Residue frames relative to the residue before (quaternion, step in Angstrom):
aa qw qx qy qz dx dy dz
M 1.0000 0.0000 0.0000 0.0000 0.00 0.00 0.00
H 0.2668 -0.7857 0.5490 0.1009 3.49 -0.92 0.99
L 0.2144 -0.7888 0.5631 0.1214 3.58 -0.70 1.04
H 0.3864 -0.7130 0.5457 0.2110 3.48 -1.07 0.80
N 0.1962 -0.7834 0.5830 0.0891 3.56 -0.77 1.08
P 0.3014 -0.7913 0.4956 0.1935 3.63 -0.32 1.14
H 0.6105 0.5649 -0.3515 0.4297 3.63 1.07 -0.51
K 0.6454 0.5387 -0.3270 0.4317 3.56 1.05 -0.76
S 0.6823 0.4696 -0.3114 0.4659 3.65 0.93 -0.78
K 0.6068 0.5500 -0.3612 0.4458 3.61 1.07 -0.56
Q 0.6346 0.5249 -0.3307 0.4610 3.59 1.02 -0.68
R 0.6294 0.5535 -0.3151 0.4452 3.58 1.07 -0.76
T 0.7097 0.4666 -0.2737 0.4512 3.62 0.99 -0.70
H 0.5918 0.6058 -0.3625 0.3891 3.62 1.16 -0.13
G 0.8276 0.1052 -0.0319 0.5504 3.65 1.06 -0.33
M 0.5000 -0.6325 0.4953 0.3235 3.51 -1.37 0.01
T 0.4624 -0.6548 0.5151 0.3033 3.51 -1.10 0.58
L 0.6625 -0.5046 0.3794 0.4031 3.56 -1.26 0.29
I 0.6219 0.5290 -0.3358 0.4697 3.58 1.08 -0.67
E 0.6474 0.5099 -0.3188 0.4683 3.62 0.91 -0.85
V 0.6419 0.5008 -0.3210 0.4838 3.67 0.99 -0.77
A 0.6501 0.5328 -0.3009 0.4505 3.55 0.94 -0.91
V 0.6848 0.4595 -0.2724 0.4958 3.58 1.07 -0.69
A 0.6994 0.4884 -0.2707 0.4462 3.59 0.97 -0.85
L 0.6105 0.5954 -0.3509 0.3868 3.63 1.01 -0.76
P 0.6908 0.4487 -0.3246 0.4648 3.66 0.72 -0.77
I 0.6133 0.5425 -0.3436 0.4599 3.61 1.05 -0.66
V 0.6503 0.4953 -0.3034 0.4897 3.60 1.01 -0.83
L 0.6821 0.4837 -0.3165 0.4480 3.56 0.89 -0.88
V 0.6213 0.5285 -0.3454 0.4640 3.60 0.98 -0.70
A 0.6574 0.5049 -0.3005 0.4719 3.60 0.95 -0.91
L 0.6417 0.5043 -0.3266 0.4767 3.60 0.99 -0.80
G 0.6705 0.5089 -0.3095 0.4423 3.59 0.90 -0.83
M 0.6247 0.5190 -0.3194 0.4882 3.55 1.10 -0.73
F 0.6394 0.5245 -0.3200 0.4623 3.58 0.99 -0.81
L 0.6656 0.5047 -0.2979 0.4620 3.60 0.94 -0.88
Q 0.6287 0.5201 -0.3287 0.4755 3.57 1.04 -0.79
M 0.6571 0.4980 -0.3209 0.4660 3.58 0.91 -0.87
L 0.6369 0.5159 -0.3327 0.4663 3.63 0.96 -0.81
T 0.6683 0.4927 -0.3150 0.4597 3.61 0.84 -0.92
A 0.6481 0.5194 -0.3174 0.4576 3.62 0.94 -0.83
G 0.6420 0.5286 -0.3171 0.4559 3.54 1.02 -0.85
L 0.6526 0.4939 -0.3069 0.4857 3.57 1.01 -0.82
G 0.6361 0.5272 -0.3294 0.4571 3.61 1.04 -0.72
I 0.6443 0.5088 -0.3110 0.4789 3.56 1.01 -0.83
R 0.6392 0.5189 -0.3301 0.4618 3.58 0.97 -0.77
T 0.6577 0.5017 -0.3035 0.4730 3.61 0.94 -0.85
T 0.6762 0.4903 -0.2865 0.4693 3.52 0.87 -0.97
S 0.6291 0.5346 -0.3302 0.4576 3.62 0.98 -0.73
G 0.6623 0.5150 -0.2917 0.4595 3.53 1.00 -0.93
E 0.6408 0.5194 -0.2971 0.4810 3.54 1.03 -0.86
T 0.6641 0.4981 -0.2986 0.4709 3.58 0.91 -0.96
W 0.6398 0.5237 -0.3283 0.4567 3.57 0.95 -0.75
A 0.6578 0.5011 -0.3100 0.4691 3.61 0.95 -0.90
A 0.6455 0.5231 -0.3051 0.4655 3.57 0.98 -0.85
S 0.6687 0.5029 -0.2947 0.4617 3.54 0.89 -0.96
C 0.6557 0.5038 -0.3149 0.4658 3.62 0.91 -0.88
A 0.6662 0.4923 -0.3240 0.4569 3.60 0.87 -0.91
G 0.6640 0.5160 -0.3128 0.4417 3.59 0.90 -0.81
Q 0.6523 0.5033 -0.2987 0.4817 3.53 1.02 -0.83
D 0.6191 0.5544 -0.3385 0.4414 3.56 1.05 -0.79
V 0.6678 0.4923 -0.3032 0.4687 3.55 0.95 -0.91
L 0.6478 0.4924 -0.3360 0.4743 3.64 0.97 -0.73
E 0.6317 0.5171 -0.3396 0.4672 3.62 1.00 -0.65
L 0.6402 0.5181 -0.3256 0.4645 3.56 1.02 -0.77
M 0.6351 0.5331 -0.3060 0.4677 3.52 1.10 -0.78
R 0.6611 0.5129 -0.3102 0.4512 3.57 1.03 -0.85
N 0.7017 0.4487 -0.2613 0.4878 3.59 1.25 -0.51
Q 0.5160 0.6125 -0.4116 0.4349 3.57 1.31 -0.07
A 0.5869 -0.5414 0.4656 0.3816 3.54 -1.21 0.58
F 0.5166 -0.6893 0.4044 0.3072 3.60 -0.66 1.13
S 0.6766 0.5111 -0.2995 0.4374 3.61 0.96 -0.82
E 0.6963 0.4635 -0.2488 0.4883 3.55 1.27 -0.36
L 0.4022 0.7581 -0.4529 0.2417 3.61 1.27 -0.19
F 0.6982 0.4747 -0.2963 0.4465 3.58 0.71 -1.08
V 0.7205 0.4308 -0.2850 0.4627 3.67 0.69 -0.87
A 0.6556 0.5182 -0.3236 0.4438 3.60 1.07 -0.54
Y 0.8066 0.2719 -0.1253 0.5097 3.60 1.07 -0.68
N 0.4910 0.6137 -0.4822 0.3871 3.60 1.07 0.46
A 0.6748 -0.5416 0.3490 0.3597 3.55 -1.30 0.15
D 0.6290 0.5612 -0.3280 0.4263 3.58 1.25 -0.27
P 0.2489 -0.7953 0.5281 0.1637 3.67 -0.38 1.08
M 0.5864 0.6106 -0.3749 0.3779 3.62 1.20 -0.33
D 0.7237 0.4038 -0.2707 0.4899 3.66 1.12 -0.36
D 0.2737 0.7924 -0.5046 0.2062 3.65 1.19 0.33
P 0.5722 -0.6422 0.3765 0.3440 3.64 -0.87 0.81
G 0.7632 0.3636 -0.1896 0.4994 3.58 0.99 -0.75
G 0.7050 -0.3693 0.2438 0.5542 3.58 1.31 0.26
P 0.7128 -0.4745 0.3134 0.4105 3.57 -1.23 0.37
G 0.8574 0.1586 -0.1322 0.4714 3.54 -0.90 1.04
T 0.5488 0.6401 -0.3865 0.3738 3.63 1.23 0.23
A 0.6679 0.5050 -0.3029 0.4551 3.62 1.18 -0.36
P 0.6690 -0.5188 0.3424 0.4074 3.62 -1.15 0.34
G 0.3000 -0.7791 0.5015 0.2269 3.59 1.04 -0.80
S 0.6804 -0.5426 0.3403 0.3561 3.53 -1.31 -0.01
S 0.7472 0.3562 -0.2072 0.5213 3.63 1.21 -0.34
F 0.0082 -0.7905 0.6118 -0.0271 3.54 -1.15 0.69
S 0.3935 -0.6918 0.5529 0.2469 3.61 -1.24 0.53
V 0.2017 -0.7420 0.6251 0.1341 3.49 -1.30 0.39
P 0.3905 -0.7318 0.5022 0.2446 3.59 -0.54 1.13
G 0.7701 0.3454 -0.2547 0.4720 3.55 -0.95 0.87
L 0.7196 0.3777 -0.2416 0.5301 3.63 1.25 -0.35
A 0.3722 -0.7440 0.5244 0.1814 3.53 -0.91 1.06
V 0.4802 -0.6585 0.5079 0.2791 3.56 -1.02 0.88
R 0.4794 -0.6629 0.4930 0.2962 3.55 -0.96 0.86
R 0.5985 -0.6027 0.4123 0.3294 3.54 -1.14 0.69
D 0.7102 0.4444 -0.2479 0.4865 3.59 1.14 -0.66
D 0.5061 0.6414 -0.4318 0.3821 3.61 1.27 0.09
L 0.3367 -0.7915 0.4839 0.1614 3.55 -0.58 1.20
D 0.7222 0.4356 -0.2877 0.4537 3.66 0.95 -0.58
G 0.4850 -0.7051 0.4222 0.2989 3.63 1.16 -0.15
F 0.6326 0.4924 -0.3309 0.4978 3.60 1.27 0.28
V 0.5046 -0.6461 0.4904 0.2957 3.55 -1.21 0.62
G 0.8045 0.2856 -0.1219 0.5064 3.56 0.92 -0.96
E 0.0056 -0.7804 0.6245 0.0319 3.53 -1.27 0.56
V 0.3300 -0.6998 0.6035 0.1931 3.52 -1.18 0.70
I 0.1209 -0.7931 0.5951 0.0465 3.58 -0.74 1.07
L 0.0516 -0.7965 0.6018 -0.0266 3.54 -0.76 1.17
P 0.5445 -0.6188 0.4304 0.3679 3.62 -1.15 0.36
F 0.2794 0.7671 -0.5331 0.2222 3.54 0.25 1.28
W 0.1662 -0.7642 0.6181 0.0794 3.45 -1.28 0.45
N 0.3503 -0.7245 0.5503 0.2226 3.58 -0.96 0.88
A 0.1740 -0.8080 0.5603 0.0545 3.54 -0.48 1.27
G 0.6344 0.5081 -0.3041 0.4969 3.56 1.37 -0.05
T 0.6219 -0.4812 0.4230 0.4502 3.54 -0.93 -0.96
D 0.6687 -0.4760 0.3620 0.4417 3.55 -1.27 0.13
L 0.6847 0.4666 -0.2801 0.4849 3.58 1.04 -0.73
A 0.7924 0.1184 -0.0668 0.5947 3.62 1.06 -0.65
P 0.0789 -0.8511 0.5187 0.0193 3.59 0.41 1.28
V 0.1129 -0.7305 0.6701 0.0683 3.53 -1.20 0.70
W 0.1751 -0.8268 0.5309 0.0616 3.59 -0.17 1.30
Q 0.0500 -0.7913 0.6085 -0.0332 3.50 -0.89 1.06
V 0.3203 -0.6751 0.6173 0.2461 3.56 -1.23 0.61
R 0.0485 -0.8494 0.5237 -0.0439 3.49 -0.45 1.26
E 0.3875 -0.7344 0.5183 0.2045 3.59 -0.89 0.91
D 0.7107 0.4927 -0.2586 0.4305 3.61 1.05 -0.77
M 0.4433 0.6844 -0.4765 0.3288 3.60 1.17 0.07
V 0.3160 -0.6979 0.6044 0.2185 3.55 -1.16 0.69
Q 0.2459 0.7311 -0.5834 0.2541 3.56 -0.32 1.35
E 0.2424 -0.8494 0.4556 0.1102 3.50 0.36 1.38
D 0.6595 0.5233 -0.3280 0.4286 3.62 0.98 -0.77
L 0.6977 0.3823 -0.2626 0.5460 3.60 1.29 -0.19
G 0.5044 -0.6712 0.4006 0.3669 3.59 1.28 0.05
L 0.4790 0.6601 -0.4420 0.3734 3.56 1.09 0.64
P 0.4705 -0.1030 -0.8763 -0.0145 1.55 -2.25 1.13
R 0.0316 0.7923 -0.6024 0.0910 3.59 -1.16 0.70
D 0.4802 -0.6348 0.5215 0.3073 3.52 -1.17 0.56
L 0.1288 -0.8384 0.5284 0.0363 3.56 -0.43 1.24
N 0.7459 0.3902 -0.2282 0.4893 3.58 1.18 -0.32
A 0.4595 -0.7278 0.4022 0.3121 3.59 1.31 0.30
D 0.4535 0.6594 -0.4904 0.3452 3.62 0.88 0.83
S 0.5108 -0.6844 0.3795 0.3560 3.60 1.31 0.24
I 0.6687 0.4445 -0.2871 0.5223 3.60 1.26 0.26
V 0.2177 -0.7231 0.6405 0.1394 3.55 -0.98 0.86
D 0.0489 0.8235 -0.5581 0.0895 3.57 -0.40 1.26
A 0.5525 -0.6220 0.4654 0.3021 3.55 -1.41 -0.02
F 0.4298 0.6934 -0.4552 0.3568 3.59 1.24 0.53
D 0.5482 -0.5784 0.4965 0.3443 3.52 -1.38 0.30
H 0.0953 -0.8145 0.5720 0.0149 3.58 -0.71 1.09
A 0.2459 0.7973 -0.5178 0.1892 3.59 1.20 0.56
G 0.7446 0.4053 -0.2305 0.4776 3.62 1.11 -0.58
D 0.8159 0.2579 -0.1517 0.4948 3.64 1.10 -0.22
F 0.3442 0.7254 -0.5288 0.2752 3.60 1.08 0.48
T 0.2141 -0.7850 0.5664 0.1310 3.55 -1.07 0.79
I 0.7285 0.1733 -0.1917 0.6344 3.57 1.35 -0.04
L 0.1010 -0.7956 0.5965 0.0319 3.53 -1.09 0.68
P 0.2642 -0.7528 0.5781 0.1713 3.57 -0.52 1.13
V 0.0554 -0.8026 0.5937 -0.0154 3.57 -0.97 0.90
M 0.0416 -0.7580 0.6491 0.0494 3.49 -1.09 0.74
V 0.1662 -0.7345 0.6505 0.0988 3.53 -1.13 0.85
R 0.0497 -0.8036 0.5931 0.0034 3.61 -0.62 1.09
L 0.1114 -0.7808 0.6136 0.0376 3.49 -0.94 0.93
R 0.0053 0.7943 -0.6061 0.0417 3.61 -0.73 1.06
W 0.0970 0.8163 -0.5604 0.1015 3.55 -0.71 1.08
R 0.4625 -0.6544 0.5321 0.2736 3.50 -1.37 0.34
S 0.1186 -0.7963 0.5927 0.0241 3.55 -0.58 1.19
K 0.6498 -0.4931 0.4008 0.4172 3.55 -1.26 0.26
W 0.7126 0.4312 -0.2158 0.5096 3.55 1.21 -0.66
G 0.7522 -0.3492 0.2282 0.5101 3.64 1.13 0.20
P 0.6837 -0.4721 0.3529 0.4302 3.60 -1.30 0.00
R 0.1183 -0.7869 0.6049 0.0281 3.56 -0.98 0.92
V 0.1065 -0.7684 0.6307 0.0219 3.54 -1.29 0.72
M 0.0115 0.7591 -0.6509 -0.0032 3.55 -1.08 0.82
T 0.0939 -0.8009 0.5909 0.0227 3.57 -0.95 0.89
L 0.0827 -0.7725 0.6291 0.0254 3.56 -0.91 0.97
S 0.0504 -0.8188 0.5718 -0.0106 3.65 -0.73 0.95
T 0.0920 0.7693 -0.6292 0.0623 3.52 -1.17 0.69
V 0.2945 -0.6898 0.6180 0.2355 3.54 -1.35 0.05
L 0.2075 -0.7711 0.5945 0.0946 3.55 -0.73 1.15
S 0.0270 -0.7975 0.6024 0.0164 3.55 -1.03 0.69
E 0.4956 -0.6538 0.4921 0.2911 3.49 -1.22 0.57
V 0.2840 -0.7377 0.5890 0.1682 3.56 -0.86 0.96
R 0.0559 -0.8175 0.5730 0.0172 3.58 -0.65 1.09
């Protein structure tokens, strides 16, 4: 006959055995690890969202400035040559711009996060560039080749003085904590007559 000892069962309910602790500890550690990964991912998303917002705003700002520029001066104001700026050398915004809060990528040669890309071609040399707006260039990201002066002909002439539409791309490249990032905004500007 087996007698039930009430004092023995009460002692068992007051604590955990070593086996129960050994089973529970890995479960708690896995759950804690998953929580920390979720927290880190959430912080990464917040950082990435902030950077993306800054890049988007900067790109939109440049496009708005271009929309407010005299259409005939767009190419010379936003190309890479400071010598042809409408108000004299070095007075126009140019093709590169910085974005506060975004770090320049290590592989970026000009040291700027943002760049304005226009349909231009250097008809000169690297030391003496001659920038031309060309319709016959193959530049798919700008939709070229394309008739830029509305004469129904895509030719190999310089249309810097007579284009009626101008495809524009603003590219932002920056170094994020999570790796290199790129954002591209494209539009076609046209003269309202």
